[in-house]
N, C-alpha and C positions, 0 to 999 in steps of 0.2 A: 504494500500500500504506500502510495507516495505521501510525502509530507503535506502536499497541497490537499490531498483527499482527507488526511487525518485532521488537518486544520478546519476544513469545511464541516466535517462531522462534529468536531468540538463546538464550532460556532452554532450549528443547527441545534445541538443538544442544549447548549447554553440558552439559546433563544426560546426553545420549547419549555425549558425549565422556568425561565422568567415569566412566560405567558401563564404557565400553570400556577405559579406563586401569586401573581397579580390577580388572576381570576378568583383564586381561593380567598384572597384578601378582600376582594370586592363583594363577597357574600357576607352580609352582616350576620354575626353569630346570633343565635336565637336568644331572645329575652323571655325567660319563662316566668309567667305571672299566674299565681294562684288566686282566683277570686273566691274569697271565703266569707260565708255568711248564711243567711236564711233564705226565705222565699224572694226577698228583694234582690239578692244576688242571683238566684235562680232566674228571676225575671218575671215572676207571676204578676199579671195585670189583666189587660183586656183579653177576652177569650181567644185562644189559639196563638197567643204571643209567647214566645220564649226568648231568653237571652237578655232582656232588659237593657241595662246600661252597657253590657258587654259587647253588644253589636256595634254601637257607635264608638266605644273606646277602642275596639280592635281596628276599626276603620281609621280613626284619628291617629293611632300609633303607627299603623302601616304607612299611612300617607306621610308621616313624619320621618319615615325611613327605617323604622324598627322591624326586625324579623320577629314577630310576636308568636309566642307559643303559650297559649293558655293551658294550664295543667290542673288536674283534679280527677277524682275517681268517679265523678258524675258526668254524664253527657246529655246534651239536648237531644230529644227524640224528634222534634218538629221545629226546626229553625233553619230554613233554607238560606237565610241572609248571612249567616255567620260561618265562615270556613272552618274555624277552630271552635268546636262545641264543648270542650272540656271545662269543667268548673267544679267548685266545692260549695255550691249553694244548696243548703239543706232546708227545705220548707218546714216551718214549724219549730225548728230547733232554737233552744235557748243557749245562753253562754255556757252553762254547765254541761250541756249535751255536746256542744262543740268541743269543750275541754276533754270530755271522755273519749272523743273520736279522733282528735287531731293527730295524735302520735301515729296511729295506723294509717291515716290518710297521707301524712308526710312520707312515711316509709314506702308508700305504694306508687309514688310519682317521682320523676326526676327532680333534683333539688331546684326549688323556685329561686329566681333572682329577686322577685318582688312578691310579697304576700299582702294583699289588700283586704282589710277586714271592716265589715259593717255588721255588727251583731248586738242584740239586746232588745229588739222590738218585741219579740215573743215573751220575754221575761215579764214585761209590763202589761202586755195584752192578756196574759193568763192571770187574770185578777184574783182567782181563787188561791194562787200561791202567795199573794201579798208580798211580792218582792220589793225590796227597798233599793233606791239608787246606790246607796253605799255598798250593799251586799253584791249587787251586780257589777259594780266597779271593781270590787275585790276579785270577782271571778274573771273579769276582763284582764286584770293585771296578771292573774295566774296564766291565762291563755297566752298573753304576750310573752311572759317569762318562758313558758314551755316551748313556744315557737323559736324564740331567740336562742334558747339552749340547744335545741335540736338542729337548728339551721342558723348558726351565728353569722353567716355572711349574707343572709337574705335581708332585703330592705322591707321593713314592715310598715305599711301605710294604713293607719286606722282612721275611720271617719266617725263623726257624730251621727246620731240617728236623725233621719229626715222627719219633717212634720207629720203628726198623726192627728186626724180630726175624729177618731173613733170615740174618744171620751176625754173630756177636759182633765179628769183626774189622771188618766194614763199619760196624756201629753205633759202634764205637770211633772210627773216622775221622769219622763224622757228628758225634759229640760234640765232637771237637776243632774241626771246621769251625764248629759252632754257637758254640763258645766264642770263636772269632776274629771273629765277626760284629759285636759291639759296637764293636770297634776300627775296623773298616771304616766303619761308620755314623758313628762320631765323626769320622773323617777327612773324610767327605763333608759333615757338618754344619759342620765348621770352615771348609770352603770356601764356605759360604753356601748349600748345597743343601738342598732340602726332603726329607730322608730320615729315616724312623723305623723302629724295629725292633719286631717282635712275636715273643715267645718262645712258639712252639707246641709245643716238644719235651715239656714236662711236662704238656701238656693231654691227650694221649692215652696210653692204656696198651695192653698187649698184647691185651686183650679188644676193643679198638676197631679192630683190624686184620683185614682180610678174608683177606689172603694173605701176611702177614709184611711187606708194604710199603704196600699201599693200604688206606685206612680203610674200615670198614663205613659204612653210611648214618648210623648214630649217631655214628661217629667224625667224619665230615664235618660233621655238625651242631655238634659241639664246636668244630671249626675255625672255622666261621662265627661262632659266639658269641664266639670269641677275636678274630677279625678285626674285628668290629663297632666296638669303641671307637676303633681306629686309623683306620678308614675314616670313621667318623662325625666324628672330629676334623678 
């Protein structure tokens, strides 16, 4: 083989290698997001609608250039608009029930980069349990601690509860619960954990609710718009 032939082969090999590396670099690594919560995370609302805020949030993030991978052990069964249907929205669940299940859920999926949490609505809706905001806040703190311990590199984004017009007494408890969240998040941050808070309560009004508790499609879109900056960061 001549020196010229060898040189040409080396040049071609180098060129192909360079193309391969740059193509691989051009593919954004997936950002795994676990949407964690209750029926509002599931997307319960108008009949036949699934996905809730997840539909719009997926669209917003992919438009922003993210390779989004929603993770969770649940999957939408009727949601043609969302390419990635995985989530961890458990209708009817309270914070203590999420606590009891979170370990197994996390062990069943790839490590999330972001875990976004909205939970607590059912604790106050189930009035027979007579839950107090202080007690539910303690359970939320335990949940965040468990997640941060099992997945210390995940960014945990917690949100306040949205408005409820179901019962003024229930909404009053939700407001007190929301007011206690900044203190819980501050405690977690002081421990070196990656926890941030998004205040969704003022984002929706009574006209954005389908059934006094769950948002309309427009309400879910408002939630996604509010989630975007925190998830983006």
